[in-house]
C-alpha positions, 0 to 999 in steps of 0.5 A: 542519507538514503537513495530515497531521501537524496534521489526520490527513488530507492530500489529494494532486493529479496535481501534488504526488504525483509530488513523492513518486513517481518513475518506476521508484524503488521507494518505500514509503508512511508511511500508507495512502491511497485513490488515485483516477483520474478520467481517464488511466492510471497503471501501478504494480509492487507486490510480487506483481503489476503493476497498471494503474489507468485512469479511474473507478478507485480502489485503496487503497495500505498502508505494508506493500507496496512499489510502483513507477511505471512510466508515467503518461499526459499526461491522467492526472488524480488524487487521494490521500487519505492518512490516518494509521491512528489518525485513522481509529480515533479517529473514531466511525464506526458500520459494522463496521470489522472487516469493512471493514477485512478487504475492504480488505485483500482488495482492497489493490493491486487497482484497483476500479472506480467507476461514473462517478456515484459517482466524481463524488460521491466527487470533489467530497467529496474536492476539498471536504475538500482545499479546507478542509484548504488553507484560511488563513482562521481557522476556530475548528472547522476540527479538527472539520470535517475530522473530519467531512468525511473521515467522510462520505468513509469512509461514502461508501467503505464504502457503495460497497465494500459494494455491489460484492460483499457476498459478499466482505466477509463470506466467505473461501475457506480458500485466501484465508484462508491467503494473508491470514494468509501475508501478514499474519505475512510483514508483521510478521515478514520481518525476522526469520524467512524460511523457509517452515517458520515461515509453515506452522507459524504456520497448523498446515499443512505447507510443501508445502500452503502453497506449493501454495496460494500458488503457486494464488492468486499464482503465486509459492511461499512462499520466492518470496514471501518473497524478493520482500518482502525484496528490495523493502525493501532497494531502498527502503532503498538508494534512499531513505536514506543508511544504510551497506549494513552497517547496512541488512543489520542491519536486515533480519536478515542476519548480516552484510554478505557475506550480505546482498550475497550475496542482493541479488545473487542476486536482481537481478543487481548488488550493493547498492552498484552498484543505490544508485549508480544513484539518485545524481546 
């Protein structure tokens, strides 16, 4: 049983991160995670933007987002703190969870800089938590120790994040709110709802206004973002499972395999089977 399954949290280093993440192969994490970069650089593709993380930066990854690693430097040194949402929800943390979660979602997939001394403190906390999780020595209150150490880590991150930009934690512009709600609605409904009308009606705005705001904030229209979410999910299912294409088309809400294949080839230039074949050894 993994530490994640047993305790609700697990720490990965630059060595075993790449056992789960392959270059040029899209993936969707099973659980949310903090990724810290101490040295070196890593380049990632995401749903709507590319990202480069360098020394003294961190980001928050989300199971609703598809990622693809483009490159990593030889001196890359990293820690990934992966946790189950129910684990963090069960902890009696006293900071305002709603504000912090909201800010995390705003910052999701955006690299956030650390001061070097802040990184050093968090790095030591994460390493000590990893040491406890990896220890095979008998420890009567190991679960409680892990919970307390993870709570310390959460307080550290909440303090650093709140210091970064207090205003952005408590205020969203109307445009940011529209994008935020759209992304949440899209993550929950893209399997069955792919019309711009559905998402604009959810916010009681016109399709034209929704696409205009999205284009200004993200550089993509609503229809482009919907198609990209579906395409990325299809790519993950094709390269990480043995499910038949017909089953994948059904999972993604297409009426039949033909309509799914037509959609996939239109946006990627190759059929689902051709795409899948490149990952077969």
